[in-house]
C-alpha positions as CSV (number, residue, x, y, z in Angstrom):
1,X,0.0,0.0,0.0
2,X,2.9,2.4,0.6
3,X,4.0,2.0,-3.0
4,X,0.5,2.9,-4.2
5,X,0.4,6.0,-1.9
6,X,3.8,7.1,-3.2
7,X,2.6,6.7,-6.8
8,X,-0.6,8.6,-6.0
9,X,1.3,11.5,-4.4
10,X,3.6,11.7,-7.4
11,X,0.8,11.8,-10.0
12,X,-1.6,14.1,-8.1
13,X,0.4,17.4,-8.9
14,X,0.5,16.3,-12.6
15,X,-3.3,15.9,-12.8
16,X,-3.8,19.2,-11.0
17,X,-1.5,20.9,-13.4
18,X,-3.3,19.4,-16.4
19,X,-6.7,20.4,-15.0
20,X,-5.8,24.0,-14.3
21,X,-3.6,24.6,-17.3
22,X,-6.3,24.9,-19.9
23,X,-7.4,28.5,-20.8
24,X,-10.3,29.9,-22.8
25,X,-13.8,28.8,-23.6
26,X,-12.9,25.5,-25.4
27,X,-10.5,24.7,-22.6
28,X,-13.3,25.3,-20.0
29,X,-15.2,22.5,-21.8
30,X,-12.2,20.3,-21.7
31,X,-11.7,20.9,-18.0
32,X,-15.4,20.1,-17.3
33,X,-15.0,16.9,-19.3
34,X,-11.9,16.1,-17.3
35,X,-13.9,16.6,-14.1
36,X,-16.5,14.1,-15.4
37,X,-13.7,11.6,-16.0
38,X,-12.3,12.2,-12.4
39,X,-15.8,11.7,-11.0
40,X,-16.3,8.5,-13.1
41,X,-12.9,7.2,-11.8
42,X,-13.8,8.0,-8.2
43,X,-10.9,10.5,-7.9
44,X,-12.9,13.8,-7.7
45,X,-12.5,14.0,-4.0
46,X,-8.7,14.4,-4.5
47,X,-9.3,17.6,-6.6
48,X,-12.3,19.3,-4.9
49,X,-10.7,22.8,-4.8
50,X,-9.7,22.7,-8.5
51,X,-13.2,21.4,-9.4
52,X,-15.0,24.2,-7.6
53,X,-12.7,26.8,-9.1
54,X,-13.3,25.4,-12.6
55,X,-17.1,25.3,-12.2
56,X,-17.2,28.8,-10.7
57,X,-15.3,30.1,-13.7
58,X,-17.4,28.0,-16.2
59,X,-20.7,28.9,-14.7
60,X,-20.0,32.6,-15.5
61,X,-19.3,31.6,-19.1
62,X,-22.1,29.0,-19.6
63,X,-24.0,30.9,-22.3
64,X,-20.8,31.7,-24.2
65,X,-19.6,28.1,-23.8
66,X,-22.8,26.6,-25.1
67,X,-23.4,29.0,-27.9
68,X,-22.0,26.9,-30.7
69,X,-21.9,23.5,-29.1
70,X,-23.5,20.9,-31.4
71,X,-22.4,17.7,-29.6
72,X,-25.3,16.5,-27.4
73,X,-22.9,14.2,-25.5
74,X,-20.7,17.1,-24.5
75,X,-23.7,19.3,-23.5
76,X,-25.2,16.5,-21.4
77,X,-21.9,16.0,-19.5
78,X,-21.5,19.7,-18.9
79,X,-25.1,19.9,-17.6
80,X,-24.6,16.8,-15.4
81,X,-21.4,18.1,-13.9
82,X,-22.8,21.5,-13.1
83,X,-25.9,20.0,-11.5
84,X,-23.9,17.5,-9.5
85,X,-22.1,20.3,-7.9
86,X,-25.2,22.3,-7.1
87,X,-25.3,24.8,-10.1
88,X,-28.8,25.1,-11.6
89,X,-28.9,25.3,-15.3
90,X,-32.2,25.5,-17.2
91,X,-32.6,23.1,-20.0
92,X,-34.8,25.7,-21.9
93,X,-33.8,28.9,-23.5
């Protein structure tokens, strides 16, 4: 178990750096998709601060982020992640 803990501690800063390094609207989408992946893997609890920061930033840009989004899969993931963390997003216009 010690070897696993050492490996986790080594990889954690790398994942944080990847999560926080994206900039711009398209990158906000990528960060939210990465949050979805972390939730799916059961690792979101390791990155709560970064997740809340990303969602706070993304919620302010939600209309701009969704303006030209055609991929229903991406839209559904974005809605799901925001709602999971307590951000209400109307499904109507």
